[in-house]
C-alpha positions in Angstrom: -22.8 6.9 -70.1 -19.4 7.8 -68.8 -16.3 6.6 -70.7 -13.6 4.8 -68.8 -11.3 7.8 -69.3 -13.9 10.2 -67.9 -14.4 7.9 -65.0 -10.7 7.9 -64.2 -10.5 11.7 -64.5 -13.5 12.0 -62.1 -11.7 9.8 -59.6 -8.6 11.9 -60.0 -10.4 15.1 -59.3 -12.2 13.5 -56.4 -9.0 12.3 -54.7 -6.9 15.3 -55.6 -6.5 16.3 -51.9 -5.7 12.7 -50.9 -2.2 12.1 -49.4 0.0 9.3 -50.6 3.0 8.3 -48.5 6.1 6.5 -49.6 8.6 3.9 -48.3 12.3 3.9 -49.4 14.0 0.7 -50.2 17.7 0.1 -50.9 18.5 -1.9 -54.1 22.2 -2.3 -55.0 23.1 1.1 -53.5 20.3 3.0 -55.3 17.3 4.4 -53.5 13.9 3.5 -54.9 10.7 5.2 -53.8 7.5 3.2 -53.7 4.1 4.5 -52.8 2.7 2.5 -50.0 -0.5 4.1 -48.6 -3.3 6.5 -49.2 -4.9 8.8 -46.6 -8.5 10.0 -47.1 -10.7 12.4 -45.3 -14.1 11.1 -43.9 -15.8 13.1 -46.7 -13.8 11.4 -49.4 -14.5 8.0 -47.9 -18.2 8.7 -48.0 -18.0 10.0 -51.6 -16.5 6.8 -53.0 -18.6 4.6 -50.8 -15.6 3.0 -49.1 -16.4 -0.1 -47.1 -14.1 -2.1 -44.7 -14.6 -5.6 -43.4 -12.7 -7.7 -40.8 -10.8 -10.5 -42.5 -12.1 -13.8 -41.3 -12.1 -17.5 -42.2 -15.2 -18.6 -44.1 -16.2 -21.8 -45.8 -15.1 -21.8 -49.4 -18.2 -22.3 -51.7 -18.4 -25.5 -53.7 -19.5 -24.6 -57.2 -20.8 -26.4 -60.2 -20.2 -24.8 -63.5 -22.3 -25.4 -66.6 -23.4 -23.8 -69.8 -26.9 -22.4 -70.0 -29.4 -20.7 -72.3 -31.7 -17.8 -71.4 -35.4 -18.3 -71.7 -38.5 -16.2 -70.9 -39.9 -16.9 -67.4 -42.9 -19.0 -68.4 -44.7 -18.0 -65.1 -44.4 -14.3 -66.1 -45.8 -14.8 -69.6 -49.4 -13.9 -70.5 -51.3 -14.5 -73.8 -54.1 -12.2 -74.7 -56.8 -13.9 -76.7 -60.3 -13.2 -78.0 -62.9 -15.2 -76.1 -65.6 -14.4 -78.7 -65.9 -14.2 -82.5 -65.2 -10.5 -83.3 -63.6 -7.9 -85.5 -60.6 -5.9 -84.5 -61.6 -2.3 -84.3 -58.8 -0.5 -82.5 -55.2 -1.0 -81.4 -54.0 0.7 -78.2 -50.3 -0.5 -78.0 -47.6 -1.7 -80.4 -45.0 -4.4 -80.5 -42.2 -3.7 -77.9 -44.3 -1.3 -75.8 -44.0 -1.4 -72.0 -47.5 -1.8 -70.5 -48.8 -1.7 -66.9 -51.2 -4.2 -65.6 -54.7 -3.3 -66.7 -53.6 -1.1 -69.6 -55.8 -1.2 -72.8 -54.3 -3.4 -75.5 -56.9 -3.9 -78.3 -60.6 -3.3 -78.8 -62.9 -5.7 -80.6 -66.5 -5.5 -81.8 -68.7 -8.5 -81.5 -72.4 -9.0 -82.5 -72.6 -12.0 -80.2 -71.4 -9.8 -77.3 -73.9 -7.1 -78.2 -76.7 -9.7 -78.0 -75.4 -11.0 -74.6 -75.3 -7.4 -73.3 -78.9 -6.8 -74.4 -79.9 -10.0 -72.5 -78.1 -8.8 -69.4 -79.7 -5.4 -69.5 -83.1 -6.9 -69.9 -82.4 -9.3 -67.0 -81.1 -6.4 -64.9 -84.4 -4.5 -65.5 -86.5 -7.5 -64.7 -84.5 -8.1 -61.5 -85.0 -4.5 -60.4 -88.7 -4.6 -61.2 -89.3 -8.0 -59.4 -87.3 -6.9 -56.4 -89.3 -3.7 -56.0 -92.5 -5.8 -56.3 -91.2 -8.3 -53.7 -90.4 -5.6 -51.2 -93.9 -4.0 -51.7 -95.8 -7.3 -51.4 -93.7 -8.4 -48.4 -94.7 -5.2 -46.6 -98.4 -5.7 -47.4 -98.2 -9.3 -46.3 -96.9 -8.2 -42.8 -100.1 -6.1 -42.6 -102.1 -9.1 -43.8 -103.4 -7.1 -46.7 -102.3 -9.7 -49.2 -102.2 -13.5 -48.9 -99.2 -15.7 -48.3 -99.7 -17.4 -51.6 -99.4 -14.0 -53.4 -96.2 -13.4 -51.4 -94.8 -16.8 -52.4 -95.6 -16.1 -56.1 -93.8 -12.8 -56.0 -90.8 -14.4 -54.2 -90.6 -17.1 -56.9 -90.6 -14.4 -59.6 -87.9 -12.5 -57.8 -85.7 -15.6 -57.3 -86.1 -16.5 -61.0 -85.0 -12.9 -61.9 -81.9 -13.3 -59.7 -81.0 -16.5 -61.5 -81.4 -15.0 -64.9 -79.3 -11.9 -63.9 -76.5 -14.1 -62.6 -76.5 -16.3 -65.7 -76.4 -13.3 -68.0 -73.6 -11.7 -66.0 -71.6 -15.0 -66.2 -72.2 -15.1 -70.0 -70.6 -11.6 -70.3 -67.7 -12.6 -68.1 -67.1 -15.7 -70.3 -66.7 -13.3 -73.3 -64.0 -11.4 -71.5 -65.8 -8.5 -69.8 -64.5 -7.5 -66.4 -66.8 -6.8 -63.5 -66.2 -3.1 -63.8 -67.1 -3.2 -67.5 -70.3 -5.0 -66.7 -71.2 -2.5 -64.1 -70.7 0.4 -66.6 -73.0 -1.1 -69.3 -76.0 1.1 -68.4 -73.9 4.2 -69.3 -72.5 2.6 -72.4 -73.7 3.3 -76.0 -71.3 1.2 -78.1 -72.7 -2.2 -77.3 -70.6 -5.1 -78.5 -67.3 -3.4 -77.9 -64.8 -5.5 -76.0 -61.5 -4.0 -74.8 -58.8 -6.4 -73.8 -56.5 -5.3 -71.0 -52.9 -6.3 -70.0 -53.2 -9.2 -67.5 -49.7 -8.4 -66.2 -47.1 -5.6 -66.4 -44.4 -6.2 -69.0 -43.4 -5.9 -72.6 -45.5 -6.7 -75.7 -43.5 -9.4 -77.5 -46.1 -10.6 -79.9 -48.6 -8.6 -81.9 -50.4 -10.6 -84.5 -53.5 -8.9 -85.9 -54.7 -6.1 -88.2 -57.4 -3.5 -87.8 -60.6 -4.9 -89.4 -59.4 -8.5 -89.1 -62.1 -11.0 -88.2 -60.9 -13.2 -85.3 -62.5 -16.4 -84.0 -62.9 -17.2 -80.3 -59.5 -18.4 -79.0 -57.4 -16.4 -81.4 -54.1 -15.3 -79.9 -53.7 -11.5 -80.4 -50.8 -10.5 -78.2 -48.3 -11.8 -75.7 -47.0 -9.8 -72.8 -43.9 -10.9 -70.7 -42.5 -9.5 -67.5 -38.7 -9.6 -68.1 -37.6 -8.6 -64.5 -36.7 -12.3 -64.1 -35.8 -14.8 -66.7 -35.1 -18.6 -66.7 -31.7 -20.0 -67.5 -31.8 -23.6 -68.6 -28.4 -25.2 -67.6 -27.0 -28.5 -68.7 -25.3 -30.2 -65.7 -23.3 -33.4 -66.0 -25.0 -36.5 -64.5 -22.3 -36.9 -61.8 -22.9 -33.5 -60.4 -26.7 -33.5 -60.3 -26.9 -35.0 -56.8 -25.2 -32.0 -55.3 -27.9 -29.6 -56.7 -30.9 -28.6 -54.7 -33.8 -26.1 -55.3 -33.0 -22.7 -53.8 -29.3 -22.8 -54.2 -27.7 -19.5 -55.1 -26.1 -19.1 -58.6 -24.1 -16.6 -60.5 -24.6 -16.1 -64.2 -22.1 -14.6 -66.6 -22.4 -13.6 -70.3 -19.6 -13.1 -72.8 -21.5 -10.2 -74.3 -22.2 -8.4 -71.0 -19.8 -7.3 -68.3 -22.3 -7.5 -65.4 -22.8 -10.5 -63.1 -26.4 -11.7 -62.7 -27.7 -13.4 -59.6 -30.3 -16.2 -59.4 -31.3 -19.4 -57.7 -32.1 -23.0 -58.7 -35.8 -23.2 -59.4 -36.1 -26.9 -60.2 -34.2 -29.9 -61.5 -35.7 -31.7 -64.5 -36.3 -35.4 -64.0 -34.9 -36.6 -67.2 -31.4 -37.0 -68.6 -30.3 -36.3 -72.1 -29.4 -39.8 -73.4 -26.7 -38.6 -75.7 -24.9 -35.9 -73.5 -25.7 -37.6 -70.2 -26.6 -34.2 -68.8 -29.6 -33.1 -66.7 -31.5 -29.9 -67.1 -31.5 -27.4 -64.2 -33.7 -24.4 -64.4 -32.6 -21.2 -62.6 -34.6 -18.1 -61.9 -32.4 -15.1 -62.6 -33.0 -11.4 -61.7 -32.9 -9.3 -64.9 -33.8 -5.7 -63.8 -32.6 -3.9 -66.9 -33.5 -6.5 -69.5 -29.9 -7.3 -70.2 -30.4 -11.0 -70.5 -32.4 -11.8 -73.7 -34.0 -15.2 -74.6 -31.6 -17.3 -76.7 -28.4 -15.9 -75.2 -25.7 -18.4 -74.1 -24.4 -17.9 -70.6 -22.1 -19.6 -68.1 -23.6 -20.7 -64.8 -22.0 -21.2 -61.4 -24.2 -22.9 -58.8 -23.3 -22.7 -55.1 -23.6 -26.4 -54.2 -22.5 -26.2 -50.6 -19.2 -25.4 -48.9 -15.8 -26.8 -48.4 -12.9 -26.0 -46.1 -12.6 -22.6 -44.4 -10.3 -20.1 -45.9 -9.7 -16.3 -45.7 -12.2 -15.0 -48.3 -12.6 -11.5 -49.7 -14.9 -10.1 -52.3 -13.2 -10.1 -55.8 -13.3 -6.3 -56.0 -11.2 -6.1 -52.8 -8.2 -7.4 -54.8 -6.7 -5.0 -57.2 -3.8 -5.3 -59.7 -1.2 -2.5 -59.2 2.2 -2.4 -60.8 1.8 -6.0 -62.1 1.1 -7.3 -58.6 -2.1 -8.2 -56.7 -2.8 -6.0 -53.7 -5.4 -5.3 -51.1 -5.7 -2.2 -48.8 -5.5 -2.5 -45.0 -7.0 0.1 -42.8 -4.4 1.5 -40.4 -6.5 4.2 -38.7 -7.0 8.0 -39.1 -8.1 7.5 -42.7 -4.8 5.8 -43.8 -5.0 2.7 -46.0 -1.9 0.7 -46.6 -1.4 -1.5 -49.6 -0.5 -5.1 -49.1 0.7 -7.6 -51.7 -1.3 -10.9 -51.6 -1.2 -14.3 -53.1 -4.7 -15.6 -54.0 -6.5 -18.7 -55.3 -9.2 -19.0 -57.9 -12.2 -16.8 -57.5 -15.4 -18.6 -56.7 -19.0 -17.2 -56.5 -17.6 -13.7 -56.3 -15.1 -14.5 -53.5 -11.3 -14.6 -53.7 -9.4 -16.9 -51.4 -6.4 -15.1 -50.0 -3.5 -17.6 -49.4 -0.9 -15.1 -48.2 -0.7 -11.5 -47.3 -3.6 -10.9 -45.0 -4.2 -12.1 -41.4 -7.5 -12.8 -39.8 -8.7 -9.8 -37.8 -7.2 -7.2 -40.1 -9.5 -4.5 -41.5 -9.6 -4.8 -45.3 -11.2 -2.5 -47.9 -13.8 -4.5 -49.7 -15.5 -1.6 -51.6 -13.6 1.3 -53.1 -10.3 -0.5 -53.5 -10.2 0.4 -57.2 -10.2 4.1 -56.3 -7.3 3.6 -53.8 -5.3 1.7 -56.4 -6.0 4.5 -58.9 -4.7 7.1 -56.5 -1.5 5.1 -55.8 -0.9 4.6 -59.5 -1.3 8.3 -60.1 1.1 9.2 -57.2 3.7 6.7 -58.5 3.4 8.2 -62.0 3.9 11.7 -60.6 6.9 10.6 -58.6 8.5 9.2 -61.7 
């Protein structure tokens, strides 16, 4: 990971050829030089990912702020249990391992399963034999070599074999065997072995068994969770619940993590806390790098509609330079002029600009930090 100092040095090297221009101001007879703009080449703009937007009036989001707690997404949580009395014979993964869907987790050995497999193989053999006999007798019946009663007798035997085979297959499935496992039984030699596989992709968060342990049907062995999304349970004051709807966008912040996380309202609980007079609101939040962990306390901002129109810019467009807040206006030919601004309170990642920018002007909304760093460097060199 790059340190902040390395990052600044990288920016300085990148922008070394950039040109900074100055504006002279008179102040009590003394000339002061103030860096006012930066000029970049097209290649430099591409390298820093510079992006410009036309300033326009937009509805200011109405937000509801509330504390919240991170929880596992219960819809992306899967328990792995034994469906038959068995003995644990082999472990394939450990606590904390990342697993793909279908990966082997644990292998059990069960005498009950071995008996069920024997019944299935016998039923399969009887089915194969009765089917062959039915095909043979049906062909003879067409030639009137055998009677219809004989054909009906063979058909009845074949149908009975079909039922027995289906029942024995269902019995194996109830023990946890997959269809591909059942299909491979004829080539198998270790009867009674049952391998449990990951039902979803995710992380093993519970691992509660030992090799050689006897487990009863229904015993929980492992839990796997997909942490790419998590739930945040927020507590919203009763007076603000009526403004919240499922699907509304939300921003989640954590004091222990610099990043901003994005989510949406999943549902509103239909019961108030009688003591705090708050209602529960569940948000589904994207968590691609597992930064949000269950139990963490976070702050939630829910976009509950919009208010009056204002000139809004992304928060990263506004930079602090020399103790003042500035943005950068595109002036053409790769030149970007700094402009002091007066702003309101940031809301949902947007900053209302009260003074300093006019609608229709082209404002840098991505890469402004690099431009501010270059101006700061130029001012330092001038001093």
